[in-house]
C-alpha positions in Angstrom: 15.8 11.1 28.7 18.2 11.0 31.8 17.0 12.6 35.2 20.0 15.2 36.0 22.1 14.1 38.7 23.4 17.2 40.3 24.8 17.1 43.7 22.3 18.6 46.2 24.1 21.8 46.6 24.1 22.2 42.6 21.2 23.4 40.8 20.0 20.4 38.3 21.1 21.0 34.8 18.5 20.3 31.8 19.7 19.8 28.3 17.5 22.1 25.5 16.1 18.5 24.2 14.7 18.4 27.7 13.5 22.1 27.7 11.8 21.6 24.2 10.1 18.6 25.2 9.0 20.1 28.6 7.1 22.6 26.5 5.9 20.3 24.1 4.5 18.4 27.1 6.6 15.1 26.1 8.6 15.1 29.3 8.6 12.2 31.8 6.5 13.3 34.9 9.4 13.2 37.5 11.6 15.1 35.1 8.8 17.5 34.5 8.1 18.1 38.1 12.0 18.3 38.9 12.1 21.2 36.1 9.2 23.2 37.0 10.8 23.5 40.6 14.0 24.1 39.2 12.5 26.9 36.6 11.1 28.6 40.1 14.5 29.3 41.3 16.7 29.7 38.3 16.0 32.8 36.4 18.9 32.1 34.2 16.9 28.4 33.4 13.9 30.4 32.9 15.7 32.9 30.3 17.3 29.6 28.4 13.1 28.4 28.1 11.9 31.9 26.9 14.9 31.7 24.2 14.0 28.2 23.1 10.1 28.7 23.2 10.9 31.7 21.1 12.6 29.8 18.6 9.6 27.4 18.4 7.5 30.0 17.6 9.7 31.6 15.2 10.1 28.5 13.2 13.9 27.6 13.8 13.1 24.0 14.1 15.8 21.5 14.5 15.4 18.0 12.4 15.2 16.4 15.9 12.5 18.9 16.9 10.8 18.0 14.0 10.5 14.2 14.4 9.5 14.4 17.8 6.3 17.0 16.6 5.7 14.4 14.0 5.9 11.5 16.3 7.8 9.8 14.0 9.2 7.3 15.9 6.0 6.6 17.5 3.5 3.3 16.8 0.0 3.6 15.5 -2.4 2.3 17.5 -2.9 -1.1 15.6 0.7 -1.9 16.0 0.4 -1.0 19.8 -2.9 -3.2 19.8 -0.6 -6.3 18.5 2.0 -5.5 20.8 -0.6 -6.2 23.9 -1.8 -9.1 22.3 1.5 -10.3 21.8 1.4 -10.9 17.7 3.8 -8.2 16.8 7.1 -9.6 15.0 10.1 -9.8 17.5 11.9 -6.9 16.0 8.9 -4.5 16.2 8.1 -5.8 19.7 11.2 -5.2 21.0 11.4 -1.5 19.8 7.4 -1.0 21.1 9.2 -2.1 24.3 12.0 0.3 24.4 10.0 3.1 23.1 7.0 2.7 26.0 9.7 1.9 28.7 12.7 3.4 27.9 11.8 6.5 25.7 8.9 6.7 28.0 6.7 8.2 25.1 3.5 9.9 26.7 1.5 9.5 23.7 2.3 6.1 23.1 1.8 5.1 26.9 -1.5 6.8 26.7 -2.7 4.9 23.8 -1.7 1.9 25.3 -3.4 2.2 28.5 -6.7 3.3 26.4 -6.5 -0.3 24.6 -6.0 -1.7 27.8 -9.2 -0.2 29.4 -11.0 -0.9 26.2 -9.6 -4.7 26.0 -10.9 -4.6 30.2 -14.4 -3.1 29.5 -14.6 -5.6 26.5 -14.1 -8.7 28.6 -16.4 -7.6 31.3 -19.3 -7.2 28.8 -18.3 -10.4 27.5 -18.1 -11.6 30.9 -21.9 -10.5 31.4 -23.3 -11.7 28.2 -21.8 -15.4 29.1 -23.4 -15.3 32.8 -27.1 -13.9 31.1 -26.7 -16.7 28.6 -26.0 -19.5 31.2 -28.6 -18.1 33.9 -31.4 -18.4 31.2 -30.2 -21.3 29.2 -32.8 -23.5 31.2 -35.7 -21.0 30.6 -35.4 -20.9 26.7 -37.9 -23.1 24.8 -36.9 -25.3 22.1 -38.3 -24.1 18.8 -41.4 -26.3 17.2 
């Protein structure tokens, strides 16, 4: 999503899609922060957000809202793991890059961070096992 670019004297303008994404906590952190600041100062924006929230609660959903809520464009963890390993087919890897870097999907980026952390912990564990084996290799007795 694009960050609103208004002149300093104009209040920033936000689309309904951005407001709904804010309600669903799917907005980029920088844009979310700008929206929160604008909400404090703009009663009209507060009213728009209240109306959109009411529509969501009343079951008035757009196809886009259903798509976002169901995370139909998100990749699953095995796909993200394959992307990190560099084994995802080219078209899928291009889509993953777009989804993570351009769309800034918070859920998928959180999964990627989690997968990276798990891989780092696994590497540390393997390194410890290797060092332990190397340090004890000379102390092992051959089996008779």
